[in-house]
C-alpha positions in Angstrom: 2.8 -8.5 13.2 3.8 -11.8 11.7 0.5 -12.1 9.9 0.9 -8.6 8.5 4.4 -9.3 7.2 3.6 -12.7 5.8 0.5 -11.4 4.0 2.4 -8.4 2.6 5.1 -10.9 1.3 2.6 -13.1 -0.3 1.1 -10.0 -2.1 4.5 -8.8 -3.2 5.1 -12.2 -5.0 2.4 -11.3 -7.5 3.8 -9.1 -10.3 0.4 -7.3 -10.4 1.3 -4.7 -13.1 -1.0 -3.4 -15.8 1.0 -5.2 -18.6 0.3 -8.6 -16.8 -3.5 -8.6 -16.2 -3.4 -12.3 -15.4 -1.2 -11.5 -12.3 -3.4 -8.5 -11.4 -6.3 -11.0 -11.3 -4.2 -13.6 -9.5 -3.4 -11.1 -6.7 -7.1 -10.2 -6.5 -7.9 -13.9 -6.2 -5.4 -14.2 -3.3 -7.1 -11.3 -1.5 -10.5 -12.9 -2.1 -9.2 -16.2 -0.7 -8.0 -14.5 2.4 -11.4 -12.9 2.9 -13.2 -16.2 2.3 -11.0 -18.1 4.6 -11.9 -15.6 7.4 -15.6 -15.7 6.6 -15.8 -12.1 5.5 -18.4 -11.1 2.9 -17.1 -9.1 0.0 -17.9 -8.1 -3.5 -15.5 -8.4 -6.4 -15.9 -6.3 -9.5 -14.1 -6.1 -12.8 -14.3 -3.0 -15.1 -12.1 -2.8 -18.2 -10.4 -6.0 -17.0 -9.3 -4.3 -13.8 -10.4 -6.1 -10.6 -11.5 -4.3 -7.4 -12.7 -5.6 -4.1 -15.2 -4.0 -1.8 -15.9 -5.0 1.8 -18.6 -3.1 3.7 -20.9 -3.9 6.6 -23.6 -6.2 5.3 -26.1 -3.3 5.1 -23.8 -2.0 2.2 -23.0 1.4 3.8 -20.1 2.7 5.8 -19.2 6.2 7.1 -15.6 5.6 6.0 -13.6 3.3 3.9 -9.9 2.5 3.9 -8.6 2.6 0.3 -5.5 0.9 -1.0 -4.3 -0.8 -4.2 -2.6 -4.0 -5.2 -1.3 -2.9 -8.6 2.3 -1.8 -8.8 4.6 -0.3 -11.4 6.7 -2.6 -13.7 10.1 -3.6 -12.4 12.7 -6.4 -12.6 11.5 -9.9 -11.6 13.8 -9.8 -8.5 11.6 -7.1 -7.0 8.7 -9.6 -6.8 10.7 -11.8 -4.4 10.3 -10.1 -1.0 13.2 -10.0 1.4 13.9 -8.7 4.9 17.0 -6.9 5.8 17.8 -5.1 9.1 14.2 -5.4 10.2 12.8 -3.9 7.0 10.7 -5.6 4.3 11.7 -5.0 0.7 10.1 -5.8 -2.6 7.7 -4.2 -5.1 4.7 -3.0 -3.2 6.3 -3.1 0.3 5.8 0.7 0.5 3.4 1.4 -2.4 0.9 -0.1 -1.7 0.6 -3.8 -0.9 1.5 -3.2 2.7 -1.6 -1.1 3.0 -3.7 -3.8 1.4 -2.4 -6.3 4.0 -2.8 -3.8 6.8 -6.4 -3.2 5.8 -7.1 -6.9 5.5 -5.6 -7.7 8.9 -7.4 -4.8 10.6 -10.6 -5.8 9.0 -10.2 -9.4 10.1 -9.4 -8.3 13.7 -12.5 -6.1 13.8 -14.8 -8.8 12.4 -13.4 -11.4 14.9 -13.9 -8.9 17.8 -17.5 -8.4 16.7 -18.1 -12.1 16.5 -16.8 -12.6 20.0 -19.5 -10.4 21.4 -22.3 -11.9 19.3 -22.3 -9.4 16.4 -21.4 -9.7 12.8 -19.9 -7.8 9.9 -22.9 -5.5 9.8 -21.7 -3.8 12.9 -18.4 -2.7 11.3 -17.7 1.0 11.6 -15.7 1.0 8.3 -15.2 -0.7 5.0 -12.3 -1.3 2.6 -11.8 -0.7 -1.1 -9.0 -2.5 -2.8 -8.3 -1.6 -6.5 -6.0 -2.7 -9.3 -5.9 0.6 -11.2 -4.1 3.2 -9.0 -0.9 3.2 -10.9 -2.8 4.2 -14.1 -4.7 7.0 -12.4 -7.0 5.2 -10.1 -10.6 5.6 -9.2 -12.2 4.6 -12.4 -12.5 0.8 -11.8 -14.0 1.1 -8.3 -16.3 3.9 -9.1 -17.6 2.3 -12.4 -17.7 -1.2 -10.9 -19.4 -0.5 -7.6 -22.1 1.8 -8.8 -22.6 0.9 -12.4 -21.4 4.2 -13.7 -23.3 6.3 -11.2 -21.6 9.6 -10.0 -19.2 9.4 -7.1 -21.8 11.1 -4.8 -23.7 7.8 -5.0 -21.0 5.7 -3.6 -21.9 3.9 -0.3 -19.5 5.7 2.0 -19.1 9.3 3.2 -15.3 9.5 3.3 -12.3 7.6 2.1 -8.8 7.4 3.6 -5.7 6.3 1.8 -2.3 6.3 3.5 0.7 6.5 1.2 4.2 6.0 2.7 5.8 6.6 -0.7 4.9 10.2 -1.1 5.2 13.4 0.9 1.4 13.5 1.0 1.0 10.9 3.9 -2.7 10.7 3.8 -5.6 11.5 1.4 -9.0 12.0 2.8 -11.9 12.6 0.4 -15.6 12.8 0.8 -18.5 12.8 -1.5 
C-alpha cells in the first residue's frame, strides 16, 4: 500500500494540465522511469504533443487493457502538493485519475515480478495498460492515433479496455472493439 500511495503522491506533484505540456511530458517521463527501473518493456508515443504509454505482453497483444490517464484539469498550485488527512489522500489526480495510473503500474509490476519468479517474462502477462495524457480534453485520440498510426480502433492490439473512475457515478467503463 505504501508504494501505491507514494507513487500516487509523486504523480500528483506534476501539474500535468493541457496548458502546461512540459509538465504533461514530465509526468510521462516519471512513469517511463518507473517502468524502466522495474525492467518493464513499454512504448511511448506522442501525437499532437500529447504523450501516451502502452505496456503489453512482448508479443504486442492482450485480451484486456487497463486504461487510465495522467492529465488533470487546471487548478490552484496548492492542489499539486499532495497531503494526507484522516487516512485519505488529497491533491489533483488523487481521485481522477493519477491514483488509477499508480494502481495500474503497481499491479503490473507485481504481475511481472510474479511471472519472473516462476521463470516467465512479460510475454506471459494476461493484460496490458494504456496510460494517456488526453482524457480531460475528450480522450482516446492520442492513444488510438499513436499506437496504430491512424488505423481504426478495431485494429488496436486488445479486445477489451477497462477504465475505473472514482470521480463519477459511472464506476467502470468497459469497451471492446
